[in-house]
ROMARGU-280588 format. One record per residue (C-alpha): residue number from 1; x, y, z. Coordinates in Angstrom, 3 decimals. Layout:
<pts>
+-----+----------+----------+----------+
| num |       xx |       yy |       zz |
+-----+----------+----------+----------+
| NUM |        X |        Y |        Z |
...
+-----+----------+----------+----------+
</pts>
This chain:
<pts>
+-----+----------+----------+----------+
| num |       xx |       yy |       zz |
+-----+----------+----------+----------+
|   1 |  -29.982 |   73.112 |   61.178 |
|   2 |  -33.937 |   72.213 |   61.158 |
|   3 |  -36.685 |   73.912 |   60.826 |
|   4 |  -38.851 |   72.337 |   63.459 |
|   5 |  -38.614 |   69.643 |   65.562 |
|   6 |  -41.414 |   68.360 |   66.938 |
|   7 |  -44.694 |   68.211 |   65.967 |
|   8 |  -47.618 |   66.079 |   67.658 |
|   9 |  -50.434 |   66.076 |   64.670 |
|  10 |  -54.128 |   65.522 |   65.805 |
|  11 |  -53.095 |   61.710 |   64.725 |
|  12 |  -50.854 |   61.837 |   67.287 |
|  13 |  -48.047 |   61.854 |   64.715 |
|  14 |  -44.962 |   64.217 |   64.784 |
|  15 |  -43.765 |   65.439 |   61.861 |
|  16 |  -41.310 |   68.795 |   61.008 |
|  17 |  -43.410 |   72.052 |   60.637 |
|  18 |  -42.017 |   75.298 |   60.597 |
|  19 |  -43.412 |   77.545 |   63.755 |
|  20 |  -46.429 |   79.135 |   61.005 |
|  21 |  -47.309 |   75.591 |   60.742 |
|  22 |  -47.530 |   74.040 |   64.082 |
|  23 |  -49.505 |   77.130 |   65.410 |
|  24 |  -51.786 |   76.093 |   62.975 |
|  25 |  -51.537 |   72.375 |   63.555 |
|  26 |  -52.596 |   72.568 |   66.591 |
|  27 |  -55.352 |   74.966 |   66.714 |
|  28 |  -56.891 |   71.979 |   63.835 |
|  29 |  -56.300 |   69.743 |   66.973 |
|  30 |  -58.541 |   71.127 |   69.150 |
|  31 |  -61.344 |   71.894 |   66.611 |
|  32 |  -61.148 |   68.267 |   66.736 |
|  33 |  -60.392 |   67.166 |   70.047 |
|  34 |  -62.942 |   69.747 |   71.453 |
|  35 |  -65.690 |   70.574 |   68.545 |
|  36 |  -67.781 |   72.935 |   69.481 |
|  37 |  -65.181 |   75.288 |   71.736 |
|  38 |  -64.959 |   78.610 |   69.259 |
|  39 |  -61.549 |   79.911 |   68.864 |
|  40 |  -62.068 |   83.454 |   71.076 |
|  41 |  -63.137 |   81.212 |   73.991 |
|  42 |  -59.379 |   79.600 |   74.326 |
|  43 |  -58.651 |   82.474 |   76.151 |
|  44 |  -60.516 |   81.594 |   79.001 |
|  45 |  -58.203 |   79.278 |   79.840 |
|  46 |  -59.814 |   75.963 |   81.936 |
|  47 |  -63.380 |   78.208 |   81.462 |
|  48 |  -63.255 |   77.550 |   78.028 |
|  49 |  -65.102 |   73.892 |   78.601 |
|  50 |  -65.425 |   73.590 |   82.105 |
|  51 |  -68.888 |   74.390 |   82.062 |
|  52 |  -69.648 |   74.109 |   85.837 |
|  53 |  -67.278 |   75.809 |   86.736 |
|  54 |  -67.603 |   79.184 |   84.441 |
|  55 |  -70.749 |   80.796 |   86.266 |
|  56 |  -68.764 |   80.923 |   89.647 |
|  57 |  -65.471 |   82.365 |   87.280 |
|  58 |  -67.570 |   84.552 |   85.425 |
|  59 |  -68.648 |   86.224 |   89.574 |
|  60 |  -65.351 |   86.215 |   90.888 |
|  61 |  -64.462 |   88.180 |   88.086 |
|  62 |  -66.413 |   90.778 |   88.614 |
|  63 |  -65.434 |   91.352 |   91.714 |
|  64 |  -61.560 |   90.739 |   91.004 |
|  65 |  -59.304 |   89.174 |   93.560 |
|  66 |  -56.482 |   90.342 |   91.096 |
|  67 |  -57.544 |   94.679 |   91.756 |
|  68 |  -55.968 |   95.798 |   94.156 |
|  69 |  -52.899 |   94.543 |   92.238 |
|  70 |  -53.525 |   96.874 |   89.224 |
|  71 |  -53.968 |   99.870 |   91.676 |
|  72 |  -50.590 |   99.497 |   93.672 |
|  73 |  -48.950 |   98.136 |   89.666 |
|  74 |  -50.189 |  101.692 |   88.162 |
|  75 |  -48.537 |  103.545 |   91.018 |
|  76 |  -45.549 |  101.546 |   90.351 |
|  77 |  -45.422 |  103.099 |   86.906 |
|  78 |  -46.051 |  106.187 |   88.126 |
|  79 |  -43.665 |  106.283 |   90.611 |
|  80 |  -40.490 |  107.530 |   89.992 |
|  81 |  -36.749 |  105.447 |   90.189 |
|  82 |  -33.708 |  107.436 |   92.559 |
|  83 |  -32.145 |  108.687 |   89.923 |
|  84 |  -35.484 |  110.320 |   88.583 |
|  85 |  -36.374 |  107.856 |   85.867 |
|  86 |  -39.448 |  105.312 |   85.937 |
|  87 |  -40.878 |  102.213 |   83.914 |
|  88 |  -41.659 |  105.101 |   81.347 |
|  89 |  -38.353 |  105.935 |   79.895 |
|  90 |  -37.990 |  102.078 |   79.719 |
|  91 |  -41.193 |  101.607 |   77.933 |
|  92 |  -43.244 |  104.038 |   75.321 |
|  93 |  -46.395 |  102.849 |   77.320 |
|  94 |  -47.569 |  100.162 |   79.595 |
|  95 |  -50.153 |   98.334 |   76.978 |
|  96 |  -46.951 |   96.109 |   75.505 |
|  97 |  -47.829 |   92.866 |   77.368 |
|  98 |  -49.117 |   91.342 |   73.166 |
|  99 |  -45.035 |   91.853 |   72.337 |
| 100 |  -43.920 |   89.402 |   74.248 |
| 101 |  -42.068 |   87.606 |   74.960 |
| 102 |  -39.806 |   88.961 |   72.750 |
| 103 |  -36.537 |   87.042 |   70.988 |
| 104 |  -33.495 |   90.396 |   71.251 |
| 105 |  -30.557 |   89.859 |   69.002 |
| 106 |  -27.950 |   91.835 |   70.876 |
| 107 |  -28.603 |   89.590 |   73.869 |
| 108 |  -28.805 |   87.516 |   72.276 |
| 109 |  -31.988 |   85.581 |   73.998 |
| 110 |  -35.547 |   85.405 |   74.375 |
| 111 |  -37.261 |   87.990 |   76.601 |
| 112 |  -40.521 |   87.585 |   78.309 |
| 113 |  -42.277 |   91.188 |   79.976 |
| 114 |  -40.876 |   90.300 |   83.788 |
| 115 |  -36.967 |   90.595 |   82.480 |
| 116 |  -37.613 |   93.332 |   80.882 |
| 117 |  -38.600 |   95.030 |   83.769 |
| 118 |  -35.842 |   93.575 |   85.681 |
| 119 |  -33.567 |   94.614 |   82.822 |
| 120 |  -35.399 |   98.337 |   83.183 |
| 121 |  -34.716 |   98.422 |   87.226 |
| 122 |  -31.372 |   97.447 |   87.336 |
| 123 |  -30.741 |   99.926 |   84.178 |
| 124 |  -32.315 |  102.302 |   86.302 |
| 125 |  -30.397 |  101.364 |   89.620 |
| 126 |  -32.540 |   99.794 |   91.505 |
| 127 |  -32.975 |   96.568 |   92.922 |
| 128 |  -34.773 |   93.586 |   90.892 |
| 129 |  -37.878 |   91.900 |   92.122 |
| 130 |  -38.139 |   88.571 |   92.578 |
| 131 |  -39.667 |   86.286 |   89.330 |
| 132 |  -42.803 |   84.274 |   90.974 |
| 133 |  -44.925 |   86.780 |   93.218 |
| 134 |  -44.272 |   89.992 |   95.622 |
| 135 |  -44.050 |   92.955 |   93.357 |
| 136 |  -43.434 |   92.350 |   90.916 |
| 137 |  -47.160 |   90.666 |   89.881 |
| 138 |  -47.578 |   94.712 |   90.798 |
| 139 |  -46.107 |   96.139 |   88.159 |
| 140 |  -47.129 |   92.975 |   85.744 |
| 141 |  -50.861 |   93.084 |   86.799 |
| 142 |  -51.382 |   96.816 |   85.613 |
| 143 |  -49.634 |   96.364 |   82.633 |
| 144 |  -51.278 |   93.282 |   81.444 |
| 145 |  -54.731 |   95.200 |   82.029 |
| 146 |  -53.773 |   97.942 |   80.128 |
| 147 |  -52.727 |   95.524 |   77.015 |
| 148 |  -55.914 |   93.766 |   77.554 |
| 149 |  -57.299 |   93.082 |   73.777 |
| 150 |  -54.402 |   93.702 |   72.299 |
| 151 |  -53.483 |   90.664 |   70.045 |
| 152 |  -51.406 |   88.518 |   71.122 |
| 153 |  -48.625 |   88.834 |   68.059 |
| 154 |  -45.327 |   87.213 |   69.060 |
| 155 |  -42.371 |   87.067 |   66.681 |
| 156 |  -39.985 |   85.006 |   65.217 |
| 157 |  -36.954 |   86.727 |   62.853 |
| 158 |  -35.852 |   85.441 |   60.123 |
| 159 |  -32.846 |   86.654 |   60.004 |
| 160 |  -31.007 |   85.343 |   63.162 |
| 161 |  -30.993 |   81.666 |   62.889 |
| 162 |  -30.287 |   81.078 |   67.353 |
| 163 |  -34.162 |   82.552 |   67.395 |
| 164 |  -35.636 |   79.692 |   65.472 |
| 165 |  -33.197 |   77.767 |   68.276 |
| 166 |  -34.832 |   78.994 |   70.623 |
| 167 |  -38.721 |   78.457 |   69.788 |
| 168 |  -37.866 |   75.691 |   69.245 |
| 169 |  -35.879 |   74.658 |   72.442 |
| 170 |  -39.180 |   75.426 |   73.380 |
| 171 |  -41.132 |   73.159 |   71.991 |
| 172 |  -38.420 |   70.146 |   72.593 |
| 173 |  -39.255 |   71.287 |   75.788 |
| 174 |  -42.987 |   70.720 |   75.708 |
| 175 |  -43.375 |   67.778 |   74.387 |
| 176 |  -40.426 |   66.465 |   76.175 |
| 177 |  -41.534 |   63.684 |   79.060 |
| 178 |  -39.384 |   64.258 |   81.860 |
| 179 |  -40.153 |   63.783 |   85.912 |
| 180 |  -41.309 |   60.544 |   88.439 |
| 181 |  -44.297 |   60.633 |   86.393 |
| 182 |  -42.808 |   60.632 |   82.717 |
| 183 |  -45.107 |   63.346 |   81.602 |
| 184 |  -44.423 |   65.691 |   79.363 |
| 185 |  -46.736 |   69.565 |   79.246 |
| 186 |  -48.375 |   68.449 |   76.479 |
| 187 |  -49.713 |   65.089 |   78.143 |
| 188 |  -51.843 |   67.158 |   80.323 |
| 189 |  -52.964 |   69.550 |   77.807 |
| 190 |  -52.920 |   68.118 |   74.379 |
| 191 |  -53.684 |   63.874 |   74.496 |
| 192 |  -55.354 |   64.418 |   78.148 |
| 193 |  -57.339 |   68.017 |   77.322 |
| 194 |  -60.546 |   67.800 |   79.488 |
| 195 |  -60.374 |   64.969 |   81.417 |
| 196 |  -59.748 |   65.202 |   85.523 |
| 197 |  -56.256 |   65.460 |   86.881 |
| 198 |  -57.018 |   65.117 |   90.972 |
| 199 |  -60.004 |   67.413 |   90.777 |
| 200 |  -59.049 |   69.786 |   88.238 |
| 201 |  -59.813 |   69.855 |   84.788 |
| 202 |  -56.391 |   70.118 |   82.156 |
| 203 |  -56.936 |   73.702 |   80.403 |
| 204 |  -56.119 |   73.735 |   76.343 |
| 205 |  -52.647 |   74.993 |   75.537 |
| 206 |  -53.609 |   77.500 |   73.088 |
| 207 |  -54.415 |   80.494 |   75.168 |
| 208 |  -52.832 |   79.256 |   78.061 |
| 209 |  -50.485 |   82.245 |   78.171 |
| 210 |  -53.101 |   84.802 |   77.596 |
| 211 |  -54.452 |   85.888 |   81.399 |
| 212 |  -50.881 |   86.587 |   82.765 |
| 213 |  -50.207 |   87.337 |   85.796 |
| 214 |  -52.780 |   85.340 |   87.581 |
| 215 |  -54.733 |   85.324 |   90.781 |
| 216 |  -55.314 |   81.954 |   91.904 |
| 217 |  -57.363 |   80.567 |   94.569 |
| 218 |  -54.818 |   77.859 |   95.901 |
| 219 |  -52.160 |   80.448 |   96.407 |
| 220 |  -54.503 |   82.844 |   97.438 |
| 221 |  -52.211 |   84.875 |   95.521 |
| 222 |  -51.489 |   86.033 |   92.114 |
| 223 |  -48.375 |   85.153 |   90.806 |
| 224 |  -46.535 |   84.869 |   87.408 |
| 225 |  -46.322 |   82.473 |   84.209 |
| 226 |  -43.075 |   80.582 |   86.019 |
| 227 |  -43.904 |   79.997 |   89.248 |
| 228 |  -47.016 |   77.948 |   87.746 |
| 229 |  -44.041 |   76.171 |   84.976 |
| 230 |  -42.833 |   75.788 |   88.672 |
| 231 |  -45.290 |   73.892 |   90.129 |
| 232 |  -46.498 |   71.851 |   87.233 |
| 233 |  -42.753 |   70.313 |   87.774 |
| 234 |  -42.818 |   69.664 |   90.467 |
| 235 |  -46.426 |   67.605 |   90.098 |
| 236 |  -44.142 |   65.296 |   87.389 |
| 237 |  -41.489 |   64.742 |   90.063 |
| 238 |  -39.512 |   66.891 |   88.470 |
| 239 |  -36.716 |   69.012 |   89.039 |
| 240 |  -37.428 |   72.451 |   88.059 |
| 241 |  -35.468 |   75.204 |   86.430 |
| 242 |  -35.083 |   78.473 |   88.042 |
| 243 |  -37.622 |   81.003 |   86.872 |
| 244 |  -36.699 |   83.182 |   84.526 |
| 245 |  -34.327 |   80.372 |   82.901 |
| 246 |  -33.290 |   80.023 |   80.095 |
| 247 |  -36.056 |   76.773 |   79.442 |
| 248 |  -38.533 |   77.911 |   81.054 |
| 249 |  -38.478 |   81.801 |   78.883 |
| 250 |  -37.365 |   79.288 |   75.491 |
| 251 |  -40.924 |   77.111 |   76.414 |
| 252 |  -42.520 |   81.043 |   76.798 |
| 253 |  -41.609 |   82.059 |   73.869 |
| 254 |  -42.509 |   78.418 |   72.683 |
| 255 |  -46.698 |   78.443 |   73.978 |
| 256 |  -46.601 |   82.914 |   73.679 |
| 257 |  -46.240 |   81.526 |   69.747 |
| 258 |  -49.409 |   78.884 |   69.487 |
| 259 |  -50.842 |   81.273 |   70.959 |
| 260 |  -50.963 |   84.489 |   68.445 |
| 261 |  -54.260 |   86.138 |   67.537 |
| 262 |  -55.587 |   85.504 |   70.383 |
| 263 |  -56.436 |   88.527 |   72.320 |
| 264 |  -55.016 |   89.095 |   75.731 |
| 265 |  -57.398 |   89.168 |   78.498 |
| 266 |  -55.033 |   89.701 |   81.678 |
| 267 |  -54.910 |   89.668 |   84.767 |
| 268 |  -57.040 |   87.026 |   85.926 |
| 269 |  -58.207 |   84.387 |   88.293 |
| 270 |  -57.978 |   80.454 |   88.394 |
| 271 |  -59.318 |   77.857 |   90.438 |
+-----+----------+----------+----------+
</pts>
């Protein structure tokens, strides 16, 4: 097995590389493509580069529409399951978002935070939440809020080659063109970053995972990262995978590793 699948360098060349080399290459790419944007700005998503909309966004963040989700999520965290246990028995504390997604050696797969939440519920006899929206966003909003300022720190264990393979599969997904429009994730968020797609400016990939869950104006609701990925798939006229599918979890593993070192700032709001 090779150490990597493909990587697009600053000149658009395809190279083999390790995950850490991928992360450094991505940072250098944006330094050249978006000069003047400090690394600390990337967790702000499109508002790192869309100055015209930034003031409106900052005003919204003063009275964020996701506020009630945090409050309801805190109640959920403090409420016992029917068996007398709760989330506190599954997780050491709510400030844990920076540790996900992570590789689980026993299960042999990438575990995202929403998946971990539902596994906690199942083992305690509770019905799992749906993954795109609804109750899952309440508990995720609270965990994200408590995790603000924590530094993204996704690891790829060197003693389990399956973890690297999962990362590579996520990386391959990111750079593979698909759908009737023949777009890859990188088509928008690397090659055309900063340009308009209809009325929206395309955001950089680095920092894409730091602010979830997100209240989006077009949703008038808080949704999960996999909900947004599903929307992207539909926009390029590709058949979406199911939420928490192996494909999406591996993609999230790759994307989050690319944001290693960046602070979390979720939940957040976007257009």
